[in-house]
N, C-alpha and C positions, 0 to 999 in steps of 0.2 A: 391785337391782343397777343400776348406771349402766354404760352401754357405749356409747362413741362413737368414731368414726374421723374424723380430720381430716388430710388429705394423708398418708395412710398411717400416721399415728400413732394406735394404738388405746389408749384410756384406759378402764379398767374399775375400778370401785370398789365395794366392798361394806362395809357398816358393821355394827357390833354394839354393844349396850348393855353397859356394864361395871359391874355391880351392886356389886362390892367398892370401886369408887372413887366410887360415887354416894351421895348422902344426900337422897332424895326430900323428907324433911320439912323440910330446909333449902333445898329448891328447887335442888339441885345434881344434875345428870344428866350422866353421863360416858359418852362414846361413843369407840370405836375405829373407824377406817376403814382398810382395806387397799387399796392402789392397785397396779394392774399397768399399766405403760406398755410397749407393744410396738410395734416398728417393722415394719409390714407392707408398707411402701412400698419404693421403690427408691433412695432417697437417705438418707444419714446425717443424723441431726438431734441436737442437743444441747439439753437442757432448760436454760433460763437463769433463769426465774423462775416464780413461782406467783401466782395471784390467785383467792381464794376469796370467795365470797359465802354467808354463813351467815345463815339466817333462823330464829327460833324461833317457837313457837306464838302468841306475842303479836304477831307481825309485826315484831319488832325485827330490824333487819339490822346485821350486822357484816362488814366487808370486811377481808381479810387479804392483803397483798402482801409479797412478799419474794424474795430470791435463792434459786434452787435449791429442793430439797426435802431435808429432814433433813440439811442441811449439804452436800449434794452436788449437782453439775451433771452428770448422767449423759450420756454420748454413746452414742447408739443406732444402731448400723449396721444395715442391712437385716437382719431376722430376729432382732435382739437384743431383749431385754426387761430391764426394771428394776422391781423391786418394793419397796415399803416400807409400813410401818404408821405411822399418826400418830393423834392424839387431838383431840377437841373436847368442851369442857364446855358445857352449856347450863343455863339457869335453867327451862326447860320440859321436859316429858317427851317432846315431839315437836319436830322441827325439820327443816330441809332444808339441804343444801349443793350448791353448783354452782360452776363457774368455769372456769379455763383455765391451761394452761402455755404460756409464751412459749418457742418453739423457734428455733433457728438452724441453717442448713445450712452446709456448707463454702464454698458459693458466696457466703454472706452474706445469704441470704434469711431473713427473720423471719416467723414465723406464729404464731397462737394455736391450740393443740390444745384443743378444747373438752372440758370435764368436764360431762357432762349431769347434771341434778339427781338426788340420791338423798335418801332419807329417814333421818333419825336418830330412832329411836323406842324408847322403854322397851317391853318386852313387854306386850302387852295394852293398850297405850295407844290403838291404833287399832282400830276395829271391822273 
């Protein structure tokens, strides 16, 4: 599990292998990851965009950038939280993800809330 706090914004992520959407013989491994973003700080912040860095077991890196998450740009008042689940296909049984969410405050401050690295792994792929 990944758990990081930046300026009061806590980002927690856990991942799971999805066997029914995977085909290991065809080098297709499908993972779901569940994200909880909570505002433990004293200022409201809105998620504007995401940046993911995805690395497979071969060292191949893919970067994903885009507005919001799952089509939303949630506003998090102090004490509020937002959760969502998304997916990541890989061509290897193991990989990692990390990144950041760009957040803005009502005063116009912008900052990146870090998403610390977490592992994507087919069961028993890691010793």
